[in-house]
Every structure is written in C-alpha cells, then in structure tokens.
VOMAR-620849 format. One record per residue (C-alpha): x, y, z; residue in three letters. Coordinates in steps of 0.1 Angstrom, whole numbers. Each point is the difference from the previous one (the first is absolute). Example, Ala and Ser with C-alpha at 12.3 -4.5 7.8 and 13.67 -1.06 7.14 Angstrom:
<pts>
123|-45|78|ALA
14|34|-7|SER
</pts>
This chain:
<pts>
613|-332|45|MET
-27|19|-18|VAL
-26|18|21|VAL
-33|6|-18|VAL
-21|26|16|GLU
-37|-7|-1|GLU
-20|27|-15|TYR
-34|7|16|GLU
-26|8|-26|THR
-12|36|0|LEU
-36|3|11|GLN
-25|28|8|LEU
-25|1|28|GLN
-25|27|8|PHE
-17|13|31|ILE
-29|22|-11|THR
-24|25|15|LYS
-31|8|-21|ASN
-13|35|-3|GLU
-27|6|27|THR
-28|18|-20|CYS
-8|7|-36|ASN
25|24|-15|ASN
20|4|32|SER
31|-14|-18|CYS
17|-8|33|ASN
10|-36|-8|GLY
35|-13|8|GLU
23|-28|-9|VAL
31|-13|17|ASN
23|-19|-24|ILE
20|-28|15|VAL
29|-14|-21|VAL
10|-36|8|VAL
33|-14|-14|GLY
22|14|-27|GLY
33|18|4|GLU
1|35|14|ALA
-2|28|-10|PRO
-34|-4|-15|ILE
-19|26|-21|GLN
-37|2|4|LEU
-24|13|-26|TYR
-36|9|9|PHE
-25|8|-28|ASN
30|1|-23|ASN
19|26|21|GLU
32|-5|20|LEU
-7|4|38|ILE
24|3|28|THR
-23|-12|29|GLN
-20|-32|1|PRO
-31|18|13|LYS
-23|17|-25|VAL
-29|22|13|SER
-29|21|-12|ASN
-12|-27|-25|LEU
-33|-1|-17|CYS
-17|-33|-8|PRO
16|-18|-29|GLY
26|-26|-10|THR
36|11|0|TYR
30|-18|-15|PRO
30|-5|23|VAL
35|-12|-12|ARG
32|-8|19|ALA
35|-2|-15|VAL
29|-13|21|ASP
38|5|-3|ASN
4|-30|-24|LYS
-26|14|-24|GLY
-26|-25|10|CYS
-35|13|2|GLU
-35|-9|10|THR
-33|18|-4|SER
-35|-2|14|ALA
-32|20|2|ASN
-15|14|32|VAL
-36|11|3|THR
-15|27|21|ILE
-38|0|7|GLN
-25|20|19|THR
-7|-12|36|GLU
-35|16|2|SER
-12|4|-36|PRO
-33|18|-6|MET
-20|9|-30|THR
-29|25|0|ILE
-28|12|-22|GLY
-34|16|2|ILE
-33|-9|-18|VAL
-24|29|0|ALA
-36|-1|-13|ASP
-11|23|-15|PRO
30|20|-12|MET
-21|30|-10|ALA
-35|14|6|GLY
-21|28|13|TYR
1|13|35|ALA
-9|-12|25|PRO
19|-31|-12|LEU
2|-32|20|ASN
31|-19|-8|VAL
8|-36|10|SER
37|-6|7|LEU
18|-33|2|THR
37|-6|10|ALA
19|-25|-22|GLN
35|-15|4|GLY
20|-23|22|THR
19|2|33|GLY
-20|26|18|ALA
-16|-6|35|VAL
-14|35|6|SER
-17|26|-22|TYR
-6|38|3|GLU
-21|20|-24|TRP
6|38|-2|TYR
-20|28|-16|TYR
13|36|1|LYS
26|-12|26|GLY
-25|-14|24|SER
-4|-37|9|LEU
-35|-13|-7|PHE
2|-38|1|ASP
23|-29|10|THR
-17|-29|-19|ASN
12|-15|-33|PRO
-33|10|-16|THR
-19|32|7|THR
-24|27|-15|ASN
3|37|-2|ILE
-24|27|-12|THR
17|28|-19|LEU
-18|34|-2|SER
27|24|-12|ASP
2|3|-38|PRO
33|-6|-18|GLY
26|-27|2|ILE
0|-16|35|GLN
30|-20|12|VAL
-4|-30|24|ILE
31|-14|16|GLU
5|-35|13|LEU
29|-9|24|ARG
7|-36|9|VAL
24|-15|26|ASN
17|-34|0|SER
0|-2|38|GLY
29|-17|19|PRO
29|-3|-2|PRO
7|29|-24|ASN
-33|20|0|TYR
5|9|-37|CYS
-23|27|-14|ILE
-13|2|-36|LEU
-24|25|-14|SER
-21|6|-31|ASP
-26|25|-12|THR
-30|0|-22|VAL
-15|31|-18|ARG
-38|4|-2|ILE
-16|25|-23|GLN
-30|16|17|VAL
-22|21|-22|ASN
-21|28|15|ASP
-37|-8|-1|THR
-17|13|-32|LEU
-24|28|9|ARG
-16|31|-17|LEU
-2|36|12|GLU
-26|21|-20|ILE
-3|37|3|ASN
-32|13|-16|VAL
-8|34|-14|LYS
-38|4|-7|ASN
-14|17|-31|GLU
-5|37|4|VAL
-35|3|-14|CYS
-27|-24|-11|THR
10|-18|-32|ASN
33|19|-2|SER
17|-35|2|CYS
33|15|12|ASN
4|-22|30|GLY
33|-17|7|GLU
13|-31|17|ALA
36|-1|10|ASP
10|-36|5|ILE
31|-8|20|ILE
12|-36|1|VAL
19|-12|31|HIS
19|-32|4|GLY
-1|-30|-24|GLY
26|-10|-24|GLU
5|18|-33|PRO
-12|0|-27|PRO
-35|8|13|ILE
-31|1|-22|GLN
-26|25|9|LEU
-37|-2|-9|PHE
-25|29|3|PHE
-37|-7|-7|ASN
11|-34|-13|ASN
24|15|-26|GLU
37|-3|0|LEU
16|34|7|VAL
36|12|2|THR
11|6|36|PRO
9|36|7|PRO
</pts>
C-alpha cells in the first residue's frame, strides 16, 4: 500500500496595524503562514526574519516571501497606511510690505479638526482663517498647528515667513547759513526704514544719499 501525504499549499496572511499619525512610523504587521512543511523561512522586505511580527513600520508596501522545507515558496505584498493622515499649508497675503502690515492667513490641507495660530510663541487665534497686524520690521514667523482630533490627536505644524519693512521716513538736521547771502547752510538728511535701494530727491533733484 502506498500512502500519499496531501501537501497543503503554502499561503501568507497578514494582520496589520497602520501608523497612527504622519511620520510616526509605528505600524506593525503580523505574518501568518498557512500550510507548507516546517521549518519555514520568512523574508520581509527582502530580509530574513526570525519572528513573524514586524514593528516600527512607516507607510508603504512591503514584499513578504515564505519558503518551506520542501523548497516551495509563496510571496505577497502587505501595505501599511496612516490611520489619521493630515496635510497642512498656509496661504498668506501679502507676503511682504511696510509696517504696520495687515496679513490675511488661511489654513490649507486635509484631516484637521482644530487650528492654532502662534506669533512669537503666543496663541492669537483658533480659526482656520485669521488676520494679524505686524509692526516689527524684519522677517516675522507665523506658526500654524493643527490637530486631527480623536482617536489619535495627531499634531502637524507649518510656518510662514513675512517680510515687514520699516516705514519709510526722513529725519532732517538743518544748519542755517551764518551770514546773509553766505549760502553755507546745510541739510543733513537721514533715511529711516524702507527697502534699499532708496532714491533721494532734494529740491526736486536726484541726490546721492549720504
């Protein structure tokens, strides 16, 4: 009598856990091998593994391969996604101007349920659109923080840089002529603020700034 053993086809099954928030890379996959003849070698992302559970995974598609004692093999792909995905962006108008500069801010993106706007570390609004008046000259940084809400309460942030130019103004120090018709008077013109290069006109004629 000849006994023929039935060979159960080698198969792969996956139990996955997606990463919770953008860039958290805490995804997991448990690999379940069905059938085949032990011992079975497992390859995840083209590397030999000794345990069927793989952790600390970022979103992506990973190849998995199993090879049993008979040399039979099977392969499949497993995909890890983001459970609470978010995108974020800021539209600011204008991006530059003279102080005091009123700037309109609009949050863009997907997945957020709450918004926080910060300037110089202080919260100033919690709406998706807002306005702020910037008085300090130089590059001013506005930060937006968004939250995905339950169940993961993921946080994502972005910044926008606004160029605020100091208001253009003139300071004039006058030295009068000493005697009548001596014509030795002077005007020391000091330019404050503005954005170089600056053209200076005296008595309707272009002059070189001191």
